DSSP file (Angstrom, degrees, kcal/mol; ACC not computed):
  #  RESIDUE AA STRUCTURE BP1 BP2  ACC     N-H-->O    O-->H-N    N-H-->O    O-->H-N    TCO  KAPPA ALPHA  PHI   PSI    X-CA   Y-CA   Z-CA
    1    1 A M              0   0    0      0, 0.0     2,-0.5     0, 0.0     0, 0.0   0.000 360.0 360.0 360.0 136.2   92.0   71.2   65.7
    2    2 A K        -     0   0    0      2,-0.0     2,-0.6     0, 0.0     0, 0.0  -0.912 360.0-158.6-113.2 133.5   90.5   72.7   62.6
    3    3 A I        -     0   0    0     -2,-0.5     2,-0.3     2,-0.0     0, 0.0  -0.948  14.5-171.6-112.9 120.8   89.9   76.4   62.1
    4    4 A D        -     0   0    0     -2,-0.6     2,-0.3     1,-0.0    -2,-0.0  -0.796  28.2-110.0-109.1 150.7   87.3   77.3   59.5
    5    5 A K        -     0   0    0     -2,-0.3     2,-0.4     1,-0.0    -1,-0.0  -0.599  33.4-135.7 -73.5 140.1   86.4   80.7   58.2
    6    6 A M    >   -     0   0    0     -2,-0.3     3,-0.9     3,-0.0     2,-0.2  -0.799  18.1-118.5 -99.0 141.0   83.0   81.9   59.4
    7    7 A S  T 3  S+     0   0    0     -2,-0.4    -1,-0.0     1,-0.2     0, 0.0  -0.500  92.9  24.7 -77.4 145.3   80.7   83.4   56.9
    8    8 A G  T 3  S+     0   0    0     -2,-0.2    -1,-0.2     1,-0.1    -2,-0.0   0.682  85.5 112.4  81.6  17.8   79.6   87.0   57.5
    9    9 A T    <   +     0   0    0     -3,-0.9     2,-0.3     2,-0.1    -2,-0.1   0.205  36.4 131.0-107.9  17.8   82.6   88.0   59.6
   10   10 A H        -     0   0    0      1,-0.0    -3,-0.0    -4,-0.0     0, 0.0  -0.527  46.7-150.6 -71.9 129.9   84.0   90.4   57.1
   11   11 A I        -     0   0    0     -2,-0.3     3,-0.1     3,-0.0    -2,-0.1  -0.903  19.6-125.6-102.9 123.1   84.9   93.8   58.6
   12   12 A P        -     0   0    0      0, 0.0     2,-0.3     0, 0.0    -1,-0.0  -0.302  28.9 -99.7 -68.3 152.9   84.7   96.6   56.2
   13   13 A H        -     0   0    0      1,-0.0     0, 0.0     0, 0.0     0, 0.0  -0.528  31.0-147.8 -72.6 132.4   87.6   98.9   55.7
   14   14 A T        -     0   0    0     -2,-0.3     2,-0.1    -3,-0.1    -1,-0.0  -0.897  16.6-129.0-103.4 119.8   87.4  102.2   57.5
   15   15 A P        -     0   0    0      0, 0.0     2,-0.5     0, 0.0     0, 0.0  -0.382  18.5-130.6 -68.4 146.2   89.1  105.1   55.7
   16   16 A V        -     0   0    0     -2,-0.1     2,-0.3     2,-0.0     0, 0.0  -0.843  16.7-129.5 -98.8 129.6   91.6  107.2   57.7
   17   17 A S        -     0   0    0     -2,-0.5     2,-0.5     1,-0.1     0, 0.0  -0.617  16.6-165.2 -79.6 133.6   91.2  110.9   57.7
   18   18 A T        +     0   0    0     -2,-0.3     2,-0.2     2,-0.0    -1,-0.1  -0.736  17.1 176.2-119.7  80.5   94.4  112.8   56.9
   19   19 A R        -     0   0    0     -2,-0.5     2,-0.8     1,-0.1    -2,-0.0  -0.515  37.8-110.9 -79.7 150.8   93.6  116.4   57.9
   20   20 A D        +     0   0    0     -2,-0.2     2,-0.4     2,-0.0    -1,-0.1  -0.752  48.3 172.4 -79.9 112.9   96.3  119.1   57.7
   21   21 A T        -     0   0    0     -2,-0.8     3,-0.0     3,-0.0     0, 0.0  -0.977  28.4-134.2-125.0 140.3   97.0  119.9   61.3
   22   22 A K        -     0   0    0     -2,-0.4     2,-0.1     1,-0.1     3,-0.1  -0.704  32.0-109.0 -86.5 138.5   99.7  122.1   62.6
   23   23 A P        -     0   0    0      0, 0.0     2,-0.1     0, 0.0    -1,-0.1  -0.409  39.2-103.3 -68.0 144.0  101.7  120.8   65.6
   24   24 A E        -     0   0    0     -2,-0.1     2,-0.5     1,-0.1    -3,-0.0  -0.406  32.9-133.6 -66.2 139.9  101.0  122.6   68.8
   25   25 A T        -     0   0    0     -2,-0.1     2,-0.2    -3,-0.1    -1,-0.1  -0.812  15.3-133.5 -99.3 136.3  103.7  125.0   69.8
   26   26 A A        -     0   0    0     -2,-0.5     3,-0.1     1,-0.1    -1,-0.0  -0.526  26.9-102.1 -85.3 152.5  104.9  124.9   73.4
   27   27 A E        -     0   0    0     -2,-0.2    -1,-0.1     1,-0.1     3,-0.0  -0.458  47.4 -96.5 -70.2 144.4  105.4  128.0   75.4
   28   28 A P        -     0   0    0      0, 0.0     2,-0.4     0, 0.0    -1,-0.1  -0.323  39.5-111.0 -62.3 145.1  109.0  129.2   75.7
   29   29 A V        -     0   0    0     -3,-0.1     2,-0.4     1,-0.0    -3,-0.0  -0.633  27.8-135.7 -80.1 127.3  110.8  128.2   78.8
   30   30 A R        -     0   0    0     -2,-0.4     2,-0.5    -3,-0.0    -1,-0.0  -0.699  14.9-150.0 -83.6 133.2  111.5  131.0   81.2
   31   31 A Q        -     0   0    0     -2,-0.4     2,-0.0     2,-0.0    -1,-0.0  -0.875  13.9-127.2-104.7 133.9  114.9  131.0   82.6
   32   32 A S        -     0   0    0     -2,-0.5    -1,-0.0     1,-0.1     0, 0.0  -0.314  18.3-118.8 -74.5 160.7  115.5  132.5   86.0
   33   33 A Q  S    S-     0   0    0      1,-0.3    -1,-0.1    -2,-0.0    -2,-0.0   0.929  92.6  -4.2 -66.4 -45.5  118.1  135.2   86.6
   34   34 A S  S    S-     0   0    0     -3,-0.0    -1,-0.3     0, 0.0     2,-0.1  -0.993  82.8 -99.2-148.4 147.4  120.1  133.1   89.0
   35   35 A P        -     0   0    0      0, 0.0     2,-0.4     0, 0.0    -2,-0.0  -0.387  36.0-138.0 -68.0 141.7  119.5  129.6   90.6
   36   36 A T        -     0   0    0     -2,-0.1     2,-0.5     0, 0.0    -4,-0.0  -0.868  10.0-157.0-102.9 137.1  118.1  129.7   94.1
   37   37 A V        -     0   0    0     -2,-0.4     2,-0.1     4,-0.0     0, 0.0  -0.953  14.6-141.5-112.5 120.3  119.4  127.4   96.8
   38   38 A S     >  -     0   0    0     -2,-0.5     4,-1.6     1,-0.1     3,-0.1  -0.346  22.9-112.8 -78.4 164.2  117.1  126.7   99.6
   39   39 A V  H  > S+     0   0    0      1,-0.2     4,-2.3     2,-0.2     5,-0.2   0.873 117.4  58.3 -61.1 -38.7  118.1  126.4  103.3
   40   40 A N  H  > S+     0   0    0      1,-0.2     4,-2.4     2,-0.2    -1,-0.2   0.880 103.4  51.7 -60.3 -40.3  117.2  122.7  103.2
   41   41 A T  H  > S+     0   0    0      2,-0.2     4,-2.5     1,-0.2    -1,-0.2   0.909 109.7  48.9 -64.5 -42.4  119.6  122.1  100.3
   42   42 A R  H  X S+     0   0    0     -4,-1.6     4,-2.2     2,-0.2    -2,-0.2   0.911 111.9  49.4 -62.9 -41.9  122.4  123.7  102.2
   43   43 A M  H  X S+     0   0    0     -4,-2.3     4,-2.6     2,-0.2    -2,-0.2   0.905 111.0  49.7 -65.1 -41.6  121.6  121.6  105.3
   44   44 A I  H  X S+     0   0    0     -4,-2.4     4,-2.7     1,-0.2     5,-0.2   0.937 111.1  49.2 -64.1 -47.4  121.5  118.4  103.3
   45   45 A D  H  X S+     0   0    0     -4,-2.5     4,-2.1     1,-0.2    -1,-0.2   0.891 112.1  48.3 -57.9 -41.2  124.9  119.3  101.7
   46   46 A Q  H  X S+     0   0    0     -4,-2.2     4,-2.2     2,-0.2    -1,-0.2   0.926 112.1  48.6 -65.4 -45.8  126.4  120.0  105.1
   47   47 A A  H  X S+     0   0    0     -4,-2.6     4,-2.6     1,-0.2    -2,-0.2   0.899 110.6  51.4 -62.3 -41.5  125.0  116.7  106.5
   48   48 A Q  H  X S+     0   0    0     -4,-2.7     4,-1.9     1,-0.2    -1,-0.2   0.905 109.6  49.6 -63.3 -40.8  126.3  114.7  103.6
   49   49 A S  H  X S+     0   0    0     -4,-2.1     4,-0.6    -5,-0.2    -1,-0.2   0.890 112.0  47.9 -67.8 -35.5  129.8  116.1  103.9
   50   50 A E  H >< S+     0   0    0     -4,-2.2     3,-0.9     1,-0.2     4,-0.5   0.891 111.1  50.9 -68.1 -39.1  129.8  115.4  107.7
   51   51 A L  H >< S+     0   0    0     -4,-2.6     3,-1.1     1,-0.2    -1,-0.2   0.825 100.8  64.2 -66.4 -30.6  128.6  111.8  107.1
   52   52 A G  H 3< S+     0   0    0     -4,-1.9    -1,-0.2     1,-0.3    -2,-0.2   0.737  97.5  56.0 -64.8 -22.4  131.3  111.4  104.5
   53   53 A T  T << S+     0   0    0     -3,-0.9    -1,-0.3    -4,-0.6    -2,-0.2   0.650  91.9  87.7 -82.6 -14.9  133.9  111.7  107.2
   54   54 A L  S <  S-     0   0    0     -3,-1.1     2,-0.1    -4,-0.5    -3,-0.0  -0.562  86.8-108.3 -84.0 146.2  132.5  108.9  109.3
   55   55 A P        -     0   0    0      0, 0.0    -1,-0.1     0, 0.0     3,-0.1  -0.408  20.1-129.5 -69.4 151.5  133.6  105.3  108.7
   56   56 A D  S    S+     0   0    0      1,-0.2     2,-0.4    -4,-0.1    -2,-0.0   0.817  93.2  29.2 -69.6 -31.3  131.0  103.1  107.1
   57   57 A V  S    S-     0   0    0      4,-0.0     2,-1.5     0, 0.0    -1,-0.2  -0.989  80.6-123.5-134.2 138.9  131.4  100.4  109.8
   58   58 A D     >  -     0   0    0     -2,-0.4     4,-2.0     1,-0.2     3,-0.4  -0.669  31.9-174.8 -80.4  91.5  132.4  100.7  113.5
   59   59 A L  H  > S+     0   0    0     -2,-1.5     4,-2.3     1,-0.2    -1,-0.2   0.793  77.6  57.8 -63.9 -30.6  135.4   98.4  113.2
   60   60 A A  H  > S+     0   0    0      2,-0.2     4,-1.9     1,-0.2    -1,-0.2   0.910 108.6  46.4 -66.0 -41.5  136.1   98.5  116.9
   61   61 A K  H  > S+     0   0    0     -3,-0.4     4,-2.3     2,-0.2    -2,-0.2   0.901 110.6  52.6 -66.8 -41.0  132.6   97.3  117.7
   62   62 A V  H  X S+     0   0    0     -4,-2.0     4,-2.5     1,-0.2    -2,-0.2   0.931 110.3  48.3 -59.7 -46.3  132.9   94.5  115.1
   63   63 A E  H  X S+     0   0    0     -4,-2.3     4,-2.3     1,-0.2    -1,-0.2   0.875 110.5  50.7 -64.1 -37.6  136.1   93.3  116.6
   64   64 A S  H  X S+     0   0    0     -4,-1.9     4,-2.1     2,-0.2    -1,-0.2   0.882 111.2  48.3 -69.5 -36.1  134.7   93.3  120.1
   65   65 A V  H  X S+     0   0    0     -4,-2.3     4,-2.6     2,-0.2     5,-0.2   0.921 110.4  52.3 -67.8 -43.0  131.6   91.3  119.0
   66   66 A K  H  X S+     0   0    0     -4,-2.5     4,-2.4     1,-0.2    -2,-0.2   0.937 110.9  47.0 -55.8 -47.7  134.0   88.8  117.1
   67   67 A Q  H  X S+     0   0    0     -4,-2.3     4,-2.0     1,-0.2    -1,-0.2   0.896 110.9  51.7 -64.2 -40.8  136.0   88.3  120.3
   68   68 A A  H  <>S+     0   0    0     -4,-2.1     5,-2.6     1,-0.2     6,-0.8   0.893 110.8  48.2 -63.0 -39.9  132.9   87.9  122.4
   69   69 A L  H ><5S+     0   0    0     -4,-2.6     3,-0.9     3,-0.2    -2,-0.2   0.910 110.8  51.5 -65.6 -41.2  131.6   85.2  120.0
   70   70 A A  H 3<5S+     0   0    0     -4,-2.4    -2,-0.2     1,-0.3    -1,-0.2   0.840 110.4  48.2 -65.9 -33.0  134.9   83.4  120.0
   71   71 A R  T 3<5S-     0   0    0     -4,-2.0    -1,-0.3    -5,-0.2    -2,-0.2   0.552 115.4-117.2 -83.7  -6.3  135.0   83.4  123.8
   72   72 A G  T < 5S+     0   0    0     -3,-0.9    -3,-0.2    -4,-0.5    -2,-0.1   0.715  78.3 126.8  79.5  20.3  131.4   82.0  123.9
   73   73 A E      < +     0   0    0     -5,-2.6     2,-0.5    -6,-0.2    -4,-0.2   0.680  64.2  57.0 -83.1 -19.3  130.1   85.1  125.7
   74   74 A L  S    S-     0   0    0     -6,-0.8     2,-0.4    -9,-0.1    -2,-0.1  -0.940  73.3-147.0-115.5 134.6  127.4   85.7  123.1
   75   75 A N        -     0   0    0     -2,-0.5     2,-0.6     2,-0.0    -6,-0.0  -0.839  12.1-147.8 -96.6 137.7  124.7   83.3  122.1
   76   76 A L        -     0   0    0     -2,-0.4     2,-1.1    -7,-0.1     3,-0.1  -0.921   1.4-155.4-109.7 115.2  123.6   83.4  118.5
   77   77 A D     >  -     0   0    0     -2,-0.6     4,-2.4     1,-0.2     5,-0.2  -0.767   8.2-168.9 -88.8  98.4  120.0   82.5  117.8
   78   78 A I  H  > S+     0   0    0     -2,-1.1     4,-2.8     1,-0.2     5,-0.2   0.872  83.9  51.4 -59.5 -39.9  120.2   81.4  114.2
   79   79 A R  H  > S+     0   0    0      2,-0.2     4,-2.6     1,-0.2    -1,-0.2   0.916 110.5  47.8 -65.8 -42.2  116.4   81.4  113.8
   80   80 A A  H  > S+     0   0    0      2,-0.2     4,-2.2     1,-0.2    -1,-0.2   0.899 113.4  48.4 -63.6 -39.6  116.0   84.9  115.1
   81   81 A L  H  X S+     0   0    0     -4,-2.4     4,-2.4     2,-0.2    -2,-0.2   0.929 112.1  48.4 -66.0 -44.9  118.8   86.2  112.9
   82   82 A A  H  X S+     0   0    0     -4,-2.8     4,-2.5     1,-0.2    -2,-0.2   0.910 112.0  49.9 -62.0 -41.4  117.3   84.4  109.8
   83   83 A G  H  X S+     0   0    0     -4,-2.6     4,-2.4     1,-0.2    -1,-0.2   0.900 111.0  48.7 -65.1 -40.0  113.8   85.9  110.6
   84   84 A A  H  X S+     0   0    0     -4,-2.2     4,-2.2     2,-0.2    -1,-0.2   0.886 111.0  50.3 -66.3 -38.9  115.2   89.4  111.0
   85   85 A V  H  X S+     0   0    0     -4,-2.4     4,-2.5     2,-0.2    -2,-0.2   0.925 112.1  47.9 -62.9 -44.3  117.1   89.1  107.7
   86   86 A M  H  X S+     0   0    0     -4,-2.5     4,-1.6     1,-0.2     6,-0.3   0.915 112.1  48.4 -63.6 -43.0  113.9   87.9  106.0
   87   87 A R  H  X>S+     0   0    0     -4,-2.4     5,-1.6     1,-0.2     4,-0.7   0.904 113.0  49.1 -64.9 -39.6  111.8   90.7  107.5
   88   88 A F  H  <5S+     0   0    0     -4,-2.2     3,-0.5     1,-0.2    -2,-0.2   0.938 115.4  41.7 -64.5 -47.6  114.4   93.3  106.5
   89   89 A H  H  <5S+     0   0    0     -4,-2.5    -1,-0.2     1,-0.2    -2,-0.2   0.632 116.9  46.7 -80.2 -13.4  114.8   92.1  102.9
   90   90 A T  H  <5S-     0   0    0     -4,-1.6    -1,-0.2    -5,-0.2    -2,-0.2   0.449 109.8-117.7-103.4  -1.8  111.1   91.6  102.3
   91   91 A G  T  <5S+     0   0    0     -4,-0.7     2,-0.4    -3,-0.5    -3,-0.2   0.693  76.1 126.6  77.8  19.6  110.0   94.9  103.8
   92   92 A H      <       0   0    0     -5,-1.6    -4,-0.1    -6,-0.3    -1,-0.1  -0.403 360.0 360.0-104.7  55.1  107.9   93.3  106.5
   93   93 A E              0   0    0     -2,-0.4    -1,-0.2    -6,-0.2    -5,-0.1   0.472 360.0 360.0 -82.8 360.0  109.5   95.1  109.5
């Protein structure tokens, strides 16, 4: 492939203006006398501390499900499980 210069395609130089401009000054930030804590923030903090005391996983329930699977009392539908995992992880619930 050959690239040729085309005649008449010269773009003239445009001068850049350099005006003296002062930077804009921002308004001073007002600082409050004391931080305010809303009721919602207190409730969230309380809920988080209560949740922190709970176990992440109900280990007793996990053990009972394991035993039920081992005894053959629970049927596992692999397709339904795979579909649920895909819906969960792709956000199509």
